[in-house]
Each structure stands twice: as structure tokens, then as C-alpha cells.
BALUM-356609 format. One line per 5 residues: number of its first residue (from 1); their letters; for each residue x, y, z of C-alpha. Coordinates in pm, 1 decimal, padded with zeros to 6 digits. Example, Ala and Ser with C-alpha at 12.3 -4.5 7.8 and 13.67 -1.06 7.14 Angstrom:
! residues 2
1	AS	01230.0/-00450.0/00780.0; 01367.0/-00106.0/00714.0
! end
This chain:
! residues 372
1	MNRRL	09792.1/07755.3/08231.6; 09414.2/07744.4/08196.8; 09380.9/08096.1/08342.7; 09647.0/08234.6/08110.4; 09486.9/08068.1/07810.6
6	ISSLL	09141.3/08200.5/07898.9; 09278.1/08549.9/07958.3; 09461.2/08545.9/07623.4; 09146.8/08433.6/07440.2; 08940.6/08706.5/07606.1
11	ILTVL	09192.0/08975.2/07511.5; 09203.9/08847.2/07152.8; 08825.3/08846.4/07132.5; 08801.3/09205.8/07260.1; 09059.7/09322.3/07007.3
16	LLTGC	08868.9/09160.1/06721.9; 08534.5/09315.8/06824.2; 08414.9/09626.9/06638.2; 08240.5/09905.9/06823.0; 07947.9/09931.0/06586.1
21	SDQLT	07848.0/09747.6/06272.5; 07756.9/10066.6/06086.2; 08080.8/10255.2/06141.7; 08152.7/10510.3/05872.5; 08476.2/10695.5/05812.4
26	LENAA	08464.3/11073.7/05780.5; 08589.2/11058.1/05421.7; 08284.8/10853.0/05321.7; 08026.3/11066.4/05500.1; 07814.4/11355.3/05372.4
31	TPLAF	07737.3/11604.3/05650.5; 07416.8/11801.1/05587.2; 07343.2/12082.9/05832.1; 06979.5/12149.4/05739.9; 06694.0/11939.2/05613.2
36	GIDLD	06356.2/12064.6/05495.7; 06023.7/11922.9/05381.8; 05732.3/12100.4/05216.4; 05432.1/12045.4/04990.6; 05391.9/12191.1/04643.6
41	ENNKM	05070.4/12314.6/04483.2; 04978.8/11955.1/04393.1; 05034.4/11833.0/04751.0; 05345.6/11639.7/04650.5; 05607.3/11624.7/04925.4
46	HYYST	05948.0/11773.8/04848.1; 06269.6/11739.2/05045.8; 06564.4/11979.3/05064.2; 06907.1/11956.9/05224.2; 07225.3/12159.7/05233.4
51	MPIFS	07580.1/12070.5/05329.6; 07890.0/12291.4/05352.5; 08160.1/12303.6/05085.7; 08505.3/12324.2/05244.2; 08694.9/12506.8/04971.5
56	RKKDR	08806.5/12867.6/04922.2; 08788.0/12833.2/04545.0; 08413.4/12771.1/04538.5; 08167.0/13051.0/04462.5; 07905.8/12888.6/04683.0
61	QSQQS	07923.6/12808.6/05053.2; 07716.8/12492.7/05032.3; 07577.3/12217.9/04814.4; 07200.6/12174.4/04792.4; 06995.6/11874.9/04695.1
66	SGTTN	06620.8/11845.7/04651.9; 06353.4/11628.1/04501.8; 06017.5/11465.3/04554.3; 05965.9/11180.1/04795.9; 05703.9/10972.5/04972.3
71	TLRQA	05898.2/10928.8/05297.7; 06208.5/11076.4/05459.7; 06385.6/10740.4/05442.2; 06338.1/10737.8/05066.4; 06469.3/11094.7/05058.2
76	KTKQD	06796.6/10976.8/05213.9; 06846.4/10721.0/04937.5; 06779.5/10982.0/04671.2; 07021.7/11229.3/04829.3; 07298.0/10969.3/04835.8
81	AFTAG	07284.2/10969.4/04455.4; 07394.2/11334.0/04448.0; 07662.0/11338.8/04719.1; 08017.4/11209.5/04731.4; 07955.8/11028.7/05060.7
86	NWQGR	07674.6/10861.2/05249.4; 07408.0/11103.0/05373.8; 07418.6/11121.3/05755.7; 07169.7/11299.1/05982.5; 07394.0/11316.6/06288.5
91	NLKVI	07508.7/11673.8/06225.5; 07177.5/11837.6/06139.4; 07131.5/12178.5/06299.6; 06773.6/12249.7/06195.8; 06476.4/12074.6/06040.2
96	LIGKR	06263.3/12319.3/05842.3; 05892.8/12245.9/05795.3; 05687.7/12436.1/05539.3; 05369.0/12598.6/05669.7; 05175.6/12445.2/05379.7
101	LVQYE	05270.7/12100.5/05512.1; 05143.8/12166.0/05865.4; 04805.4/12271.1/05728.6; 04731.4/11897.2/05723.6; 04685.2/11666.3/06019.1
106	GWFKM	04914.0/11364.7/06030.5; 05228.5/11532.1/05897.3; 05417.7/11446.1/06216.4; 05414.7/11076.9/06121.5; 05648.0/11163.1/05834.5
111	LDVLF	05923.3/11226.7/06092.3; 05907.6/10866.6/06214.5; 06253.4/10779.6/06082.7; 06410.8/11046.2/06304.7; 06301.1/10855.2/06614.8
116	RDARN	06323.3/10499.0/06483.6; 06672.8/10515.7/06333.9; 06921.4/10550.7/06621.4; 07180.3/10699.2/06386.4; 06981.1/11023.5/06377.5
121	TVMDR	07006.3/11290.3/06643.5; 06695.4/11418.6/06821.0; 06845.6/11753.2/06921.7; 06785.4/11927.8/06587.9; 06577.7/12244.9/06617.4
126	VVIVD	06240.7/12214.9/06442.7; 06131.7/12540.2/06277.7; 05819.8/12634.6/06081.0; 05882.7/12831.1/05759.9; 05621.9/13092.6/05665.4
131	GNVSD	05662.6/13059.4/05290.2; 05828.5/12815.2/05053.6; 06107.5/12607.5/05204.1; 06270.0/12596.9/04859.3; 06329.0/12974.7/04871.4
136	LFRLN	06516.4/12934.3/05196.9; 06755.2/12677.7/05050.7; 06819.8/12894.1/04745.1; 06953.5/13182.5/04953.1; 07322.9/13240.9/04896.2
141	NKEQP	07404.9/13552.2/05096.6; 07782.7/13556.5/05129.9; 07765.9/13835.9/05387.4; 07589.4/13609.3/05639.0; 07677.4/13277.8/05802.8
146	QMPIL	07553.7/12964.8/05630.7; 07176.8/12931.6/05651.4; 07160.9/12636.0/05897.7; 07408.8/12796.0/06138.1; 07232.3/13132.9/06114.7
151	IRGMV	06887.9/12987.5/06189.2; 07016.3/12767.2/06471.9; 07190.0/13067.0/06627.6; 06884.3/13289.2/06592.2; 06655.4/13031.4/06750.6
156	DTKSK	06888.4/12945.1/07038.7; 06975.5/13302.8/07134.1; 06621.5/13441.0/07101.3; 06476.9/13149.4/07298.4; 06697.0/13252.1/07591.1
161	RSETY	06508.7/13582.9/07588.8; 06177.5/13393.6/07556.0; 06108.7/13552.3/07214.5; 06079.9/13212.7/07046.3; 06121.5/12842.1/07125.0
166	ATTVQ	06422.0/12617.7/07060.9; 06196.2/12314.6/07015.8; 06400.6/12002.2/06945.9; 06281.2/11690.6/06765.0; 06269.6/11511.7/07100.1
171	ELHRQ	06068.8/11792.3/07265.4; 05828.7/11803.7/06971.2; 05769.5/11429.6/07012.7; 05679.7/11489.1/07377.7; 05441.7/11771.0/07287.8
176	FYEKG	05258.7/11555.0/07034.2; 05207.0/11262.9/07271.3; 05143.1/11463.5/07588.6; 04765.7/11516.0/07600.2; 04796.1/11805.2/07844.2
181	VTPYM	04973.5/12038.6/07600.8; 04956.8/12134.6/07232.2; 05270.8/12173.7/07014.2; 05459.9/12498.1/06954.9; 05787.4/12589.5/06786.1
186	AEIKI	05982.5/12874.8/06627.5; 05867.8/13036.8/06305.1; 06081.8/13216.1/06044.1; 06016.7/13403.6/05721.5; 06220.8/13536.0/05430.9
191	IKNDI	06201.9/13914.8/05429.7; 06375.0/14095.5/05139.8; 06628.1/13815.8/05086.7; 06701.6/13796.6/05459.0; 06586.3/13541.8/05716.1
196	GLEGA	06366.9/13694.2/05987.0; 06245.1/13537.9/06308.3; 05867.2/13575.7/06342.4; 05812.7/13441.5/06694.2; 05626.2/13113.9/06746.8
201	ALLSE	05385.6/12891.3/06553.9; 05109.1/12716.4/06749.3; 04955.9/12384.5/06643.6; 04638.9/12200.5/06737.3; 04641.4/11880.4/06941.6
206	KGKYV	04648.9/11690.0/06609.6; 04940.9/11893.1/06479.4; 04759.8/12124.6/06238.8; 04880.3/12485.0/06216.4; 04644.1/12719.1/06401.2
211	TSLHA	04801.7/13060.3/06454.1; 05126.3/13250.7/06510.8; 05257.7/13476.2/06785.4; 05489.4/13772.6/06743.5; 05791.1/13814.7/06971.0
216	QETVL	05617.8/13999.9/07256.7; 05323.6/13757.1/07258.5; 05575.0/13473.4/07278.4; 05736.0/13635.6/07582.8; 05394.9/13653.5/07750.6
221	LSLLQ	05323.0/13290.4/07662.1; 05655.9/13189.6/07816.9; 05551.4/13382.6/08126.2; 05227.8/13181.2/08147.5; 05426.9/12862.2/08092.1
226	KKAKA	05657.2/12953.6/08384.2; 05948.2/12934.0/08139.5; 06030.6/13305.2/08124.1; 06356.8/13389.7/08295.7; 06497.5/13712.8/08431.3
231	GIGLS	06599.3/13945.7/08150.5; 06286.5/13927.8/07935.3; 06202.6/14261.6/07773.9; 05860.5/14417.1/07713.2; 05735.3/14749.0/07573.6
236	YRIPS	05397.3/14917.4/07620.2; 05221.2/15231.1/07513.1; 05082.6/15432.4/07803.0; 04749.7/15577.6/07679.6; 04753.5/15863.9/07929.8
241	EPKTG	05078.3/15998.9/07784.1; 05051.5/16219.1/07471.3; 05252.7/16160.2/07154.8; 05480.7/16432.8/07021.9; 05449.2/16478.7/06647.6
246	PFATD	05537.4/16167.9/06447.0; 05737.1/16017.9/06734.1; 05610.8/15739.3/06961.5; 05684.3/15926.9/07281.5; 05420.5/15738.8/07480.9
251	IISFS	05619.8/15414.0/07510.8; 05789.9/15262.5/07811.5; 06019.4/14958.4/07796.6; 06152.3/14744.7/08077.9; 06324.7/14418.3/08157.5
256	ASKIK	06229.9/14179.4/08436.2; 06492.3/14120.1/08703.2; 06285.9/13876.6/08910.8; 05987.0/13663.1/08810.2; 05771.4/13442.1/09028.7
261	TKIKT	05463.2/13268.7/08889.0; 05212.0/13060.2/09082.1; 04920.4/12865.9/08931.9; 04627.3/12744.7/09140.5; 04411.3/12474.2/08979.2
266	SYQDN	04050.8/12403.2/09077.1; 03721.1/12279.8/08934.3; 03413.3/12494.9/08984.9; 03073.8/12523.2/08817.1; 03148.5/12227.9/08585.8
271	RFQFD	03461.6/12386.9/08445.1; 03831.4/12404.4/08522.5; 03965.3/12719.1/08681.1; 04326.2/12837.3/08676.3; 04430.0/13132.7/08889.4
276	YHIKM	04761.6/13297.1/08804.0; 04955.4/13511.4/09046.5; 05257.6/13667.8/08877.9; 05508.1/13878.5/09069.5; 05774.9/14076.3/08886.3
281	TITLS	06040.7/14329.8/08972.0; 06148.4/14534.3/08671.3; 06418.1/14772.7/08556.5; 06319.9/15055.2/08323.5; 06522.8/15045.8/08003.6
286	ERLFA	06337.5/15315.4/07805.5; 06098.4/15595.6/07904.2; 06006.8/15836.5/07624.9; 05783.0/16066.5/07828.3; 05830.1/16283.0/08135.9
291	FDVLN	05734.7/16112.9/08459.9; 05843.1/16152.7/08821.6; 05921.0/15786.3/08882.1; 06091.2/15858.6/09214.0; 05783.2/16013.3/09372.0
296	DGNEL	05502.5/15867.3/09160.7; 05641.9/15520.8/09093.7; 05328.4/15346.7/09223.9; 05114.8/15524.2/08965.1; 05346.8/15418.0/08681.9
301	EELIV	05346.2/15059.8/08811.5; 04966.4/15055.6/08797.0; 04969.1/15188.9/08440.5; 05212.6/14917.5/08329.1; 05016.2/14645.1/08510.1
306	KQMKA	04696.9/14756.2/08337.1; 04852.3/14731.4/07990.2; 05037.7/14408.4/08057.5; 04738.3/14235.7/08214.8; 04521.8/14336.7/07918.3
311	ELEKL	04771.8/14175.9/07677.7; 04791.8/13859.0/07888.1; 04413.2/13827.4/07892.2; 04399.2/13893.5/07517.0; 04651.9/13615.2/07457.9
316	IKKLQ	04458.4/13373.1/07678.9; 04135.7/13445.7/07489.1; 04320.2/13387.5/07162.6; 04434.4/13043.8/07280.8; 04088.5/12954.8/07408.8
321	KHQID	03926.3/13066.4/07084.2; 04145.9/12824.0/06889.1; 04103.1/12550.2/07153.5; 04477.0/12503.7/07200.6; 04686.8/12475.5/07514.9
326	PIGLG	05055.8/12553.2/07451.4; 05069.7/12668.1/07815.2; 05031.0/12309.7/07933.5; 04741.2/12373.4/08171.1; 04626.4/12019.1/08101.8
331	VYARA	04928.6/11894.9/08293.9; 04818.1/12098.1/08597.7; 04459.5/11974.4/08560.6; 04579.3/11614.0/08553.5; 04799.1/11667.1/08857.1
336	FQYKK	04544.8/11844.6/09079.2; 04204.5/11744.8/08935.6; 04281.1/11398.6/08801.9; 03929.8/11248.1/08798.1; 03780.7/11552.7/08627.3
341	YKKVE	04065.2/11569.4/08378.2; 04041.5/11201.9/08276.6; 03685.0/11260.7/08162.1; 03793.8/11524.6/07909.3; 04155.8/11437.0/07827.1
346	DRWGE	04064.7/11325.4/07473.8; 03886.5/11656.2/07409.2; 04102.2/11886.1/07616.6; 04075.5/12163.0/07357.2; 03703.8/12196.4/07427.9
351	AIKDA	03766.2/12192.7/07803.0; 04030.3/12465.6/07785.2; 03794.0/12679.2/07575.6; 03536.3/12670.4/07856.5; 03789.7/12706.2/08139.6
356	TINVK	03811.9/13013.2/08360.8; 04163.2/13161.7/08361.2; 04229.3/13455.2/08593.8; 04547.4/13661.8/08607.8; 04667.8/13867.4/08901.7
361	LDLKI	04980.4/14071.2/08835.8; 05202.5/14243.0/09092.7; 05480.0/14460.2/08951.8; 05747.8/14661.3/09128.5; 05992.6/14905.1/08968.9
366	EAMGP	06330.1/14815.3/09114.3; 06546.4/15055.5/08914.0; 06492.1/15332.8/08658.8; 06836.2/15350.2/08500.8; 07137.3/15572.8/08563.1
371	VK	06962.1/15886.2/08429.1; 06680.1/16079.9/08594.3
! end
């Protein structure tokens, strides 16, 4: 009898328990897909959000809300006043940050609620907006998918080709608190009422905007990061090939079928040294000039290596000039030269500026396409 009574009480207790104290029915929830923050000319922070309207009779695809705020938590309370349900951050696709905002150090602290409140997701894509975030939320192009879905799709698909970065809120948090790397994320811009993907925005170790990379530079950065996968595409002008009239007939394009990158870390002459050895096999996808690839392939390989190595070295100098390390070479320095790294970890930007970074590139043409 005692066992049956105890079992019955346990079953009754389980049935009376609720899964979570903050449960919310779908009918009472507002589901924003994008959230943005920016500064105005007076350095007042503004918030923006958009959520879909599920009705064929509406002229607009979504409902927008905006206003001024001191913190993102206060912004949620203000948005609740303009929505039929309770504002929830679980379904956010993208978080859009105005470039004017990231001109100031300390802006990352404003995202504290995203990490502290467990009801928020940390898989939203964080994207820098080159321009006013308000203009982005005012777009109402019926011929395109809704803005949040379009941007999320652009970032995710282009990041697979290493032309940008699908940096999540969680990954951005890691980049800010990892001393061996500086933050980076995707960057977009409104171009003639359309949303265009710029490439990547690079930040300092304190989170201040430093510079931007176009798509091809971003591919090269991914290559240095050992994140580039087979299928990346690159195009180069071959100076030895003449142009024909107004046409750019001196260009060759290719995609990488195999990539292997090795990084050797050392400390010499009171500075860190990183030696890259990159091996690639490529497939020609475009050749706009006459060349006997079958018989003189080695010569063409050398021409491509010369141009590609020059761009890699130019990119490295650009990073060193700005004292930033989106490559993450600080992680290698800590792993292989720990004692030396610990002395400069709080001023790694200065150390990376003085570092010696060498690049050796081996390239082999594997295929030249189905035409001669």
C-alpha cells in the first residue's frame, strides 16, 4: 500500500509540474525576424525591428517598430507597446548593427541581454550595415523575399564560398573575449534600393570599426584563417597579356578543388614569425586570352602564383597596418610560443604589426575546362 501511495503521489506531482515558468502561447507572441541598433547624429541609440504580417490583404509584408532607447532590454518593453503579442527574440534571423555605432569602443556591452537572458537565441547572424539601419527597415520591395530572410540567406550562402562570414552572436562573443583574434563579420549596404553584400567588416581588439574587405579579399582572409574550403573562386589580371579594345581580355578565373594550408610559428629576432605554406589544385573556369595551357601550364601557374601571392601579402600588410588579427595568429602564438605570447597578449595588436609573416604558395592546374 505504501508503494502504491508513493507512486500515485509521484505521478500526480509530475502531472501538476509545468515545463517552464515563462511559457508563452503562440497566439500571445510577437515574432520579429530582424533587430537593428544604430546611432543618430546626436549619438542617441535607436532600435528597429520587423516582424512578418500573415495576411494576403495587406499591402505590406511586415510590421516595423522603432524608437530611442538606452538599453536593448528597455527596447523590448517599448516594442511590446506596439505589438499585439509579447516581443520574443527566439526567432531572430539577423541582428543589424549600424557602422556609426561601431565607430565607438564599448558598443558590444549593449548586447549583454542577448547572452544573459536565456530566452534569446545566440545563433542570429550579426551584420554590419554601411549606412543608416533605418533605411534598411524602410525597404518594402515586394519583388524580393522579406528583408531578414534575404539577408540571412545572402550571408549563409556567400559564407559557404568564403566571400563573407556568417558570424553568430555566440561566435562574436568568442571573438571579443579571445585575445588571440580580433572580431570580423559580414557587411551589407543599400545600393539603389537593393541590399548588396559588401564582404567583411574588421574590428579592433576593443570592437571599434577599422576597415572593410571586398569579396575577393575576404576569400584570401579565409584562406589565411584555414577556413576556405574547396570551391572558392578567384580572378586575376595577367599583366603580360594584352587587352583587346574596351574588353578585359587579360583576366583568368579559377576555382580551388583542393586546399591545404600549413602554418609554422616561431620567435626570432625579438618578434613572432609565421610561415605559411599553401598548396592548391585549381580548375580554370574562365580564360579570356589565348594560352597553350596543355604545353605551357607551368608558366601560367607561375603567373597566377605571382598575382595571388602579391594580393595575399598586400592583405597581410593591411592587417598589420591597422594592428588587427582576424586571422587568429595569436592563437597559434599562444599554442607554440606561450611564454613569449603571455608577455604581449594585452597588446597583441602591436606584436602582430611587428611580426614577420611569410607566404609560400604552390599551385597546380588540375583541369582547364571542357573546351580547348
